[in-house]
N, C-alpha and C positions, 0 to 999 in steps of 0.2 A: 459419589461418581469415581470410578477409577479406571481412566481409559486413555486414549490417545488424542493428543491435539495436533493438528495441522496449524501450521504459521507461515503465512507467504511473506516472503522477503524479496523486495524488488530492488534492482540495482540501477540507480538514477544518477545523473550527473550530480556533484556535490552542490549542497546548498550555497557554499561560499565561492562558487566559480559564477563569473560574469557570461551568460547565455548569449552564444553568438550565432545568427541564422546563417545557413549555407547561401554562397551567391547565387545559386540557383533556385533558391526560395522553397527548396522541395523538404526542407528540415532544418534541424539546429545540428551544430559542428558536434560530433562526440568523438573523432579521432583526436588522441592526445590529450584528453580532458580527463580530469580527476572525477571519478566515480566512487560512489559510497553507498550504503543501505538508506531506503527511503526512511527518513526520521520516524514516520507513522508506523513503518514496520518495526523499528527498532523498539517502540512502545508495546508493540503486539508481542514480540517476542519478550520481552520483559515481563508482560502479565502472565503468560503462558508459564515461563520458568518460575515465576512465584507461586503459580498455581501448584507445580510441581513440588516445589519447596514444602509447601503446606499439607502434602501428601493427597492432594484432590485428584490428582490424575498420575499416571504412570511413565508417559512418555511424551516428548515435545519433538516433533518433526519439523524440520524447516524446509521449505519448498521455494525454488525460484525458477522462474522461467525465461531462457535466454541463452546466449553463447555461451563458449566455455568461461569468460570471464564471470558469469553469474555464480560460479564456484567459489569466487572469493567473498561472494556476500554472504553465502551459505557458511562458510566458514567462521565469519564474523558471528553469526548466529550461534554455530557450534561453541564458540570462544565465550559467549554471553550465557550460555547453559544448556542450549538445544542437544539433544541426544544424537540425532542423526539427520542427514540431509536428503532431499530428494532433487535432482538437478532434471528439469524438463529440457531437453536442448532444441532451441528453436533458434534458427539461423536464416541470414539473407533475407529475401523479401518477406518471408513470413514474419520474421522478427520485426521487421519496420513495419508492417502492416498490423502487427500483434496489439490488440485493444482489450478493454475489461471483458467482452463476450468471450473470447478465445481464453483467457486466463481464468474465466469462470468455470468453463467447460473443463479444464484441465484440474482445477481446484475440486469441484464436483466427482469427476471421475476417481482422482485419487482419494477422496474420503471415503468412496465406495470401497476401493480397493484396500484401503489402510483399515477399515472399520474405526475411522474416528469418531469421537463424540463430540468434538468442537472444532470449529475452525476460527480461527482468531487471524484478523487482518488489519491492517492499517486502515484510516477511513478513507484515506485518498492518497495518491502518490504527487509528490512535489513537481513532478515534469508534466504530466497531463491534467492534473486535477480534476479526473473524473468522478471519483466518488461514487463509483458503480459496481466495482467487483464484488464486494460483500454482498450487496443487494441481489445481483444476478445469480453469484454462487447458491444463496438460500432458494431463490424462486426454481433454479435447476433442480435442486435436492428436496424441493418442498419441505425444509426445514424452518422453524421459527428464527427470527433475527433479532439482535440487538445491536442497533448501530450507533454510535457517536458516543461510546461507552466510557464515561469519566468513573465507573467504579462498577466492579465485578464481584459477585460472591456466589459460590455454589452453596446450594442448600439440596442435598440429596440428588434426585434426578431432575432439578430444576435450577435455572441460572438467575440470578435478582441483578438485573442491570440497571443503573442510574445513567440516563441519556440527557445529553446535553441538547437542548432545544431552544428555538428562539424565544420562547417565554420563559426560560429559566432552565428548571431540570424536571425531568420524568422519571418515574421508577416503575419498572416493569418486571415481570416474573414470567420466564418463558421455559417450557420442556427442552429437555435433551433429546436427540442430538440438537445443536444450534449452530449458528453463524454470529459472531461477533465483530464489530470493527471497532478499533481503540481511536479515541480523541486524545488530544493534545495533554488533558490534565488525568489521565487514567494513572499514569505514573512517571517516573524518571528513569530512564533506563540504564544500566550499571555500564561502566567501562570494562571491558575485557582485558583482566590481568595477564601478564606476561606467561605464568605459569598454564592458566587456561588457554591461552593462544597456542602453547604448544600441545596440549592436551587435544585440543581441535583437530591438529593435523592427524591424529590417530583415529578420530572418527569417521565413520563410513558416510561416504555420499554416493547413493545410488544414481545412476544416469538411465534416463529414459527417453522416448520422444514422443510426441503426439499419436503418431500411428500406433504405437505400443499399447496405447489407451483407447484405440479406435475413434480419436478424433480428426476431423476436418479442422483445418486453421484458416481456410478462407474467411478472408474479413469481408463484411459488407459494406464498409466505409471507404471513402478514398479522400487523402487529404490533398486538397486542390492547390493550396498554397500557403506558406508561413512568412510572416513579416515582423520585422522589427516593431514594437510600439512606437507612435509617431512622437516625435520630440514635444515637450510641452512648452508652450508659447509662455514669453515674460508677462508677468500681470501689469497693470496699470493701476497707480493711485489716482483717486480722485477727491477734491477738496470737500463738495457738497453733495446733497442727495439730486439734487438738480443736474449736476455734473453726470452722477451716476447714470440717472434716468435719459440723458442725452446719449451718452456712450451707448448704452443698451438698444437705443432706438436706431443709432447708426449702424449697429451690428444686425439691425433686423430681429433683435431677441424679443423687442416690445412692440 
């Protein structure tokens, strides 16, 4: 297969940042907070670049949806080896309400427009942990999907995918075009070197908006409230089994 790969790259709050809930409980604080590329998206980019280095594909296109700052995430993907970027500009209330379904519609529309043979996404984002975008994208396109991939190899017009499942590993072979989602053990993403960071500044990033793709970004979900996790109570040590049973009875557990 010698075609084009779309890779989704999401801008999220950096994994090392302590998340704070807004005082009005409408979401989490994002202003003045460090953001970076979703770690699973980094793995997806690395896999796409490796496939290009092996001459299996000809072009890697990084896609990100969001405000102007999303271009920083695309630049990171370009520095890792992607060839060009597409920034789907989504702002304001549409950005706040954007979920996996809206992103899936965007990825599906771009796959058709770019004549892509593969879409590679992270299996989930560390901010919402939805694990839905890859599956929804495959459904909208009616393409085969290889999710939770820990190993990917191209065999002509087919893709062999080793999947991480609850019972161990599952190996499947699917036709292309297809959608893949990257699991943690698929690879170790490379660091962007300074020369590549400088080269990335000259690579093209096309800007489009959902209306250009004929998409309605209206969300069907409403976030009612966001709360901090409850504080964990201190444990109690007991000396005997009888004391343990007595405590459990006091709490109404038994």
